[in-house]
C-alpha positions in Angstrom: -0.1 0.0 0.1 1.4 3.4 -0.9 1.8 5.6 2.4 3.6 8.7 0.3 2.1 9.1 -2.9 4.0 11.9 -3.8 7.4 9.9 -3.7 5.9 6.4 -4.3 7.0 5.1 -0.8 4.9 2.0 0.3 4.4 0.5 3.8 6.8 -2.4 2.8 9.5 0.1 2.5 8.8 1.5 5.7 8.9 -1.7 7.6 12.1 -2.6 5.6 13.7 0.7 6.7 12.5 0.1 10.4 14.1 -3.4 10.2 17.3 -1.5 9.0 17.3 0.6 12.2 15.3 3.8 11.2 13.4 4.9 14.3 12.2 8.5 13.6 10.2 9.7 10.6 12.7 12.3 9.7 15.1 9.5 9.1 12.5 8.2 6.5 12.5 11.6 4.8 16.3 11.4 4.5 16.1 7.9 3.2 13.1 7.4 1.1 12.0 11.2 0.5 8.7 10.6 2.4 7.0 13.6 3.7 9.1 16.1 1.9 6.1 16.8 -0.7 2.7 17.4 0.7 3.4 16.0 4.1 0.0 14.3 4.5 1.7 10.8 4.8 3.6 11.7 8.0 1.0 10.5 10.5 0.6 7.1 8.9 4.4 6.7 8.4 4.8 7.5 12.2 2.1 5.0 13.1 4.0 2.3 11.1 7.2 3.1 12.9 5.6 3.0 16.2 4.0 -0.2 15.7 7.2 -2.0 14.3 9.3 -0.3 17.2 6.7 -1.5 19.8 6.6 -5.1 18.4 10.4 -5.1 18.3 10.5 -4.1 22.1 8.6 -7.1 22.8 10.8 -9.6 21.1 13.5 -9.7 23.8 14.7 -13.3 24.3 13.8 -13.3 28.3 10.1 -12.4 27.1 10.1 -15.1 24.6 11.2 -17.5 27.3 8.1 -16.7 29.7 
């Protein structure tokens, strides 16, 4: 699904960037151009990053063992 229509950035690209260590929306702007057009994608991109980062925090070996 396209998140940033201005620059053709998809949710898959955002998730991949998060896997590669991107934590903030401004990093997505630098890496993918997201948000540097009309800016209407910023909220959805932030939600995707937050969701990925929250899930990643739960993936701690000690929690998996519980």
